[in-house]
C-alpha positions as CSV (number, residue, x, y, z in Angstrom):
1,M,-177.5,-89.1,-22.8
2,S,-174.9,-87.2,-24.8
3,N,-174.9,-83.4,-25.2
4,E,-175.6,-83.8,-28.9
5,S,-178.7,-86.0,-28.1
6,R,-180.0,-83.3,-25.6
7,Q,-179.5,-80.6,-28.2
8,L,-181.4,-82.6,-30.8
9,E,-184.2,-83.3,-28.4
10,D,-184.4,-79.6,-27.5
11,Y,-184.4,-78.7,-31.2
12,I,-187.2,-81.2,-31.9
13,K,-189.3,-79.6,-29.1
14,T,-188.7,-76.2,-30.6
15,Q,-189.8,-77.4,-34.0
16,E,-192.9,-79.1,-32.5
17,E,-193.9,-75.7,-31.1
18,A,-193.6,-74.2,-34.6
19,I,-195.9,-77.0,-35.8
20,K,-198.4,-76.3,-33.1
21,K,-198.5,-72.7,-34.1
22,H,-198.9,-73.7,-37.7
23,E,-201.8,-76.0,-36.8
24,A,-203.4,-73.2,-34.8
25,L,-203.1,-70.8,-37.7
26,T,-204.7,-73.4,-40.0
27,R,-207.7,-73.8,-37.6
28,L,-207.9,-70.0,-37.3
29,T,-207.9,-69.4,-41.0
30,Q,-210.6,-72.0,-41.5
31,N,-212.9,-70.3,-39.1
32,A,-215.8,-68.5,-40.8
33,D,-215.5,-65.5,-38.5
34,F,-211.8,-65.1,-39.3
35,Q,-212.5,-65.4,-43.0
36,L,-215.3,-62.8,-42.8
37,I,-213.4,-60.2,-40.7
38,F,-209.8,-60.7,-42.0
39,D,-210.0,-62.3,-45.4
40,E,-213.0,-60.5,-46.7
41,M,-213.1,-57.3,-44.8
42,Y,-209.5,-56.4,-43.8
43,F,-207.3,-58.0,-46.5
44,D,-209.8,-57.4,-49.3
45,D,-212.4,-54.7,-48.8
46,Y,-210.5,-52.4,-46.5
47,A,-207.3,-52.7,-48.6
48,K,-209.2,-51.9,-51.8
49,G,-210.7,-48.9,-50.1
50,L,-207.3,-47.7,-49.0
51,V,-206.0,-48.0,-52.6
52,F,-209.0,-46.1,-53.9
53,N,-208.5,-43.4,-51.2
54,L,-204.7,-43.3,-51.9
55,A,-205.4,-42.4,-55.5
56,S,-207.7,-39.6,-54.5
57,V,-205.5,-37.7,-52.1
58,K,-202.2,-37.3,-54.0
59,E,-202.1,-33.6,-53.2
60,N,-202.4,-34.2,-49.5
61,K,-199.0,-35.7,-48.6
62,E,-199.9,-36.4,-45.0
63,Q,-203.1,-38.2,-45.8
64,H,-201.4,-40.0,-48.6
65,Q,-198.7,-41.2,-46.3
66,D,-201.3,-42.4,-43.7
67,Y,-202.9,-44.6,-46.4
68,V,-199.5,-46.0,-47.5
69,E,-198.7,-46.9,-43.9
70,E,-202.0,-48.6,-43.4
71,L,-201.5,-50.6,-46.6
72,E,-198.0,-51.6,-45.4
73,A,-199.5,-52.7,-42.1
74,I,-201.9,-55.0,-43.9
75,G,-198.9,-56.4,-45.8
76,R,-197.0,-57.0,-42.5
77,V,-200.0,-58.9,-41.0
78,R,-200.2,-61.1,-44.1
79,A,-196.4,-61.7,-44.0
80,F,-196.6,-62.5,-40.3
81,L,-199.4,-65.1,-40.9
82,S,-197.5,-66.5,-43.9
83,S,-194.3,-66.9,-41.9
84,I,-196.1,-69.0,-39.3
85,G,-197.2,-71.3,-42.0
86,Q,-193.8,-71.5,-43.7
87,T,-192.0,-72.1,-40.4
88,G,-194.4,-74.9,-39.6
89,N,-193.9,-76.5,-42.9
90,V,-190.1,-76.4,-42.6
91,A,-190.3,-77.7,-39.0
92,R,-192.0,-80.9,-40.1
93,A,-189.0,-81.7,-42.4
94,Q,-186.5,-80.6,-39.7
95,I,-188.1,-82.8,-37.1
96,Q,-187.8,-85.9,-39.3
97,A,-184.1,-85.2,-40.0
98,A,-183.4,-84.5,-36.3
99,E,-185.2,-87.7,-35.2
100,E,-183.1,-89.7,-37.7
101,Q,-179.9,-88.2,-36.3
102,L,-181.1,-88.9,-32.8
103,E,-181.8,-92.5,-33.7
104,E,-178.3,-92.8,-35.2
105,L,-176.8,-91.5,-32.0
106,R,-178.8,-94.0,-30.0
107,V,-177.6,-96.9,-32.2
108,E,-174.0,-95.7,-32.0
109,G,-174.3,-95.5,-28.2
110,E,-175.5,-99.2,-28.1
111,D,-172.3,-100.4,-29.9
């Protein structure tokens, strides 16, 4: 097996791991408990409460900054979850391309 073939196989394994994480995220986000705690309570109700509190403490710079940081944290969690989904979607396409390249190398090796 050529070095390029090994690299492609390693790359495919890495992409398969990204897909496994994407599938785990999909199962997780379909779970009713996750939806209640994160989607409804954390991402929605809690975030709305922070925005409301943020508007009411403009004079208190320290408390204002605390609320801003908590809202940013919610955004980072959402971005993290979204990145797992996006990475998994990209991985599916990348695996197909890598498998095609690997097959071409195998055919070339038979010649």
